[in-house]
N, C-alpha and C positions, 0 to 999 in steps of 0.2 A: 741604511736609513730605516728608522722605526716605522715610518708611515707606509712602507712597501708591503703589499699583501704577499703572503708566502706562496710559493709555487704550488704546493699541494692543495691549498685552498682554491686556487684558480683551477687546478685540475679537477677538484671535486665539483666546483660550479659548472665546469665544462661538461663533465660526465652527466650530471643531472639534466642539463639543458639538452644535451644530445639524446638522452634517453626519452625525454618528453617529446622531442621533435619526431623521433622514430616511432614512438607509440601513436602519434597523430597520423603519421604517414602509412604505417603498417599496423593496423589494429590487432592483427593476430599476434604481434610481438607483445602487446599488453596482456593478452591471454596467456602467453608463455611466462611472463613475469608472475602471473597469478599461480601457475603450476609450480614454479620454483618456490615461491613463498609457502605454498601448501606443503610441499615435500619437506622443506626445511623445518616447518613447524612440527610435522609428524616425527621427524628424527631428532627433535629437541635441539635443533641448531637455530640460531637467530636468523631472522629474515635477512636475506642478502640483497639489500636495496642498492648497493653499489654494483656497477656493471664492470666485469673483469676485463673484457676487451671488445674491440670493434675492428672492422676491416675497411680499408679504402683501396682504390686502385688508381694509379697515376699514369699519365701519358708521357710527360716530358721530364727529362733530367732536372730542369730548372724547378719543376713542381716539387720534386723530392727534396731538393736543397732548401727551397722556401719553407716547406713544412717542417723540415728539421729545425729551422730557426724558430718557427712558430711553436712547436712542441717543446722546445728547450725552455721557453717562457713558462710552460706548465710543469717543468721538472721531468720531462720525458726525453729519453735519449735512445739512439739506435743500438739495439742489441741483437746480434746474430745475423747471419746471411743465409737465406733460404733459396736454393735453386729449384724452382718448381718446373723448369723445362724437362727435367728427368721424368716428370709425371704427365707430360703432355700439355702443360700450361705455359703459354708464352710470356711469362713474367718471372722476375726475381724479386726478393722481398727482404724486409727487416721488420723488427717490432720496436716501436718507440715506447719506452716504459721507464718507470723509476728504477734507479740503480741499486738502492740499498734496502735492506729489510725494514728499516725505520720508515723510509718514504713509502714503500709498498704498504706498510701497515696503516699509514694515514689515508691513503687512497691508492688502490692497486691498478687503476685503469691503465691500459696500454692499447695502442693501435697497431695492427698488422698492416703494413703499407707495401703494396706491390707495384712495381714499375714495369710497364709494357716493354717487351723486347721486340723491336722491329725486325731483328735478324731471325726471329722465329716465324715470320710471315713468308710463306713459300712463294706467293705471287708478287712479282715486281710491280705490276700495275696496282695491286692492292697496297703495296708499300707506299707508292706515290699518293694514293688516296689517303692513307693514314697520315702522312706528313702534311698534306693539305688540311686535313681536319684538325691536326694539332695546332696549326697556326691560328685557329679560331678560339683557342682556350686562353683564359686568364683567370686563374682560380682564386687569387687573393684580392680583396677589395683594397683600395688605397689606404683606408682607415686602419685595416688590420696590419698592413705593412708598416705604416707610420708608428703604430704601437709596438711592433716588434723592434723597430730601430730604437725607439725610446727605451725599451727594456734592455737592449744591448748596451746603450750608452750609460745607463745609471744602475744596472744590475737588478732590475725588476720594475714593477708597475705599482702605482697606488691603487686603492680600491676602485676609484672612479675610472681610472685608466684601464684597469682590468675589466670592468664592466663593458667599456667601449670595445675593448679588444675581443672579448668573448662574443658580444652581439654581432660583431663583424665576422669573426672566425667561423661561427656556427653556420653562417650562410654558405660557406664553402662546401658544406657537406649535405645540403638540403636537396631533396629530390625535386626536380623541376619539370620532368616529363616532356622535355623539349629536345629533340635530336638536332644536332648541327649537320647531320647527314641526310641526304634524300633516302627514301625508302629503298631505292635500288642499291645504294652503297651500303646502307644498314644491313640489307639481306646478304650482300656479298661478304660483309664482315662476319655475320652470323655463320655463314657457310664455312668460312676460313677458321673461325673459332668464336663461339659466343662471348667469351670473355673479352675479346678485342672489341666487339660491338658495345659492350657495357662500359668500356673506357673511352674509346675513340669517338663514338658517335654522340657523346654528351659534352656539355660545356663545362662541367664541374665534376669533381670526384665525390658523387653522392655516397653516403654510407651504404656499404654492401650488407653488413649485418652487425648486430650488437649481441653480446653474450654475457648473461648473468651466471654466477656460480651456484651450483646446486650440491647439496650434501650427499645425495644418492641418485646418480644419473640413471640407473636401471629403473628405479621406481618412477623417476620423472618421465622416462621414455614411455612406460606403460600408461602413465597418467595423460601424457600428450595424446596417445592413441585413443584413450577412453573419452577424452574431450573433443575428439574429432579433428585435432590438428594433424595436418598431413606430414607426420614424422617420417624421416628417412628410416630405412629398415635396419641399418647396422650402426652401432655405436663405434665411432672411430677411436683408435688408440689401443692400449693394452686391454686384455680381457679382464673381467671382474675378478678381483683378488681380495684376500684377507688384508693384505698390506698394499694399499693403492700406490702406484708409482706413475710418474709423468703426468700425462694429460689424456682425459677421455672427453669426447665431444659428440653431441648429436644435434639435430636441427629439424625444424619443419621446412619442407621444401619451398622453394621460391614461388611467390605468387605472381600472377600476371598484373602488370600495371600499364595504364594507357600512356602511349607516347605519340607526340605530334611530330611529323617529319618536316624537314626543310623542303622548299624554301618558304612556304606560306605560314606554317605554324598556326593556321586558323581552324584546325580541327577537320578540314576537308580531307586530309590524308592522315588517318590515325592507324596505329597498330598496337600490338601488345608486346611489352618487354618483360622478360622473366629473368631476374638475377638476384633480387633482394630477399632475404630470409631472416629467420630468428634462430639463434643457436644457444645451447647451454653447455657448460663445461663442469668437470669435476677434476680437481688437481690433487696429485699425490706427491710422493717424495721425488726429489731431484736425484738422478743417477749420476755417478762419477763418469769419467771418460771410459773406464773399464766397464762400468755397468751399462753405458750406452752401447758399447761394442757388443756386449752380450745380448742386450735387448734387440739390436739390429739383426743379429744372427738368428735370434728366436723369431723375429718378424719375418725374415726371409724364408724360414722353414714353416712358418705358421704353427710353431710348437713352443709353448712358453713354460714347459715344465722345468727347463734348465735355469730359469730365473727364480731364485729362492723367494718364497712367500712368507718369510718371517723376518721381523725387524732385526733380530740379533744376528742372523746369518748375513743379511744385507750389509750390516754395519761391520761385522768382523772381516768379511771378505773385501771390504772397500768398494762395494758396488753402489752404495747410495751415500749421499751427503747427510751428515748429522751435526747438530749443534749440541755442545756439551756445556752444562751449567751446574753450578753448585746446588745441591738439594736444599730445601727450605731451612733445615735445622743445622746447616753446615756453614762455618765461617772460613774465609780464605786462609786464616791462620791454622786451620786444621790440616791443611796440606803442607806437610813438612818439607817436601822437595818438589820442585817444578817438574811435572810430568814431561818426559822427552821421548817416549817410545810408546808404541801401541800397547805393550805389556803394562806400562805405568797406568795408562787410561783404563785398561781392563781391571786392574787392581782397585782403582778408585771407584769404578762402577760397582764392582763386587762388594766393596766396603760401604756402599751407599753414600759416598761423599759426592759423587757426580751422578747426574742423570743425562741421558742422551735422547734427543728428539729429532725425527727426520726433518730436513729442510724442504720446504715446499718448492716444487718445480714451477718456475715463473716464465717459461718460454714456450716454444711451439714445436710440433713434430711435422716435418715436411710431408710425410705420407698422409697424415691425418688431415692437414690443411688442404692437400690436393683432393683427398676423398670428399671433404665437405664441399669444396668448390665444384667438383665434377657432378656431385649429386644435385646441384642447384642450377645446372646449365641445361638448356633445352636439348642440345645435341652435342656430340663429341667434338666436332670441328676437325679440320684437316691440317692445321698449322703445325709447326715445329719442324725445323729444317735439320734437326740432328745435332745442333750445337748445344753445348752444355754451359754450366754456370760461368759467369764472368764477374767475380767478386771485385776485381780491380776497377772495372768499368762502373760497377754499381757504386763503389765508394767514391769514385771521381764525380759521379752525378750527385751523390749525397753531400759531398763537400767535407767529408770527414771519414775516419775509420769507424767501423762498427765495433762495439764492445763484444768480447768473448764471453758467452754465457757461463762457461766452466770457470773462468777467472772470477766471476762475480759470486 
């Protein structure tokens, strides 16, 4: 139907509203946006007003399934499975994002969504408390659910329906400062793992962080420190390189926010909650499966000299993904035979008929995600029973398979 608003426009509207809300809630995030824009201007890159990603944390399998349906209306689909239990975090995750380069080009926003794993809570008594707290959650307003069902019936929403949907959906992610747990249970959750408290002790999945893209993350890190933002000491991801690959991230540390505890919520029993922060990212080339194996080996040894730092070698050795296009003065008719081997492509590149450009990495690195999360938690916590990833259980909760990042 011609009167339906496109998914990418809804995604763009959602991103802008989410960013404004987070600026209001976390003023330091607005200062971070100023840093990003300053660095991008200095490097002659356009201001990056679009936010590349955000993160949320969910308590219930039903919440994951509901939000999968909500994000599908925005053209965002689950890509990748991330087991963060290996890094001592009691969650597993996926990223809801656009699937194609064309859709990413229109609006690249994606949400990293983590689902709590109760099997990572060591204390049976605390597991019971967690289940009791979960029963108090209802994250989507009836109006949002009605619009999701409407979009599913007719393949999208009109502009007015989209406005209603976004107005309702955005409330799902607002910070309310109201714990559904008593101070005693909240502190027990903090002791088990601070991330559990951030999810289970609140009635909705407030935004944990938002992340704009910066053209020079090392310069941005220095500027954050110069402006007095409490930047984390280490940039996560690969080291600085001539040929950037994968994803580099840094953040300002989470700030304290006032929280009111159950059962009164009248301010008589208040505390401070520390979990929400601002992050920036710089994306490089996507690595192939072979390249990722080499990267993981380099990471395990903390020695990256074996990962080539020139585009030609990365391409020739099949370590990074590249997109081949005709050069501006070339016509398709200039190619006499269809290239069918690596040698054919090399000849066309040498003859100036084709050019090769690295494809941007659009996903996440589990070690980096865990590093960012850990740096913004008050204490380490004691949870994690030793169990590892359970992709099947995650996909059952999701209600669909996750897309393979390498296949995309």
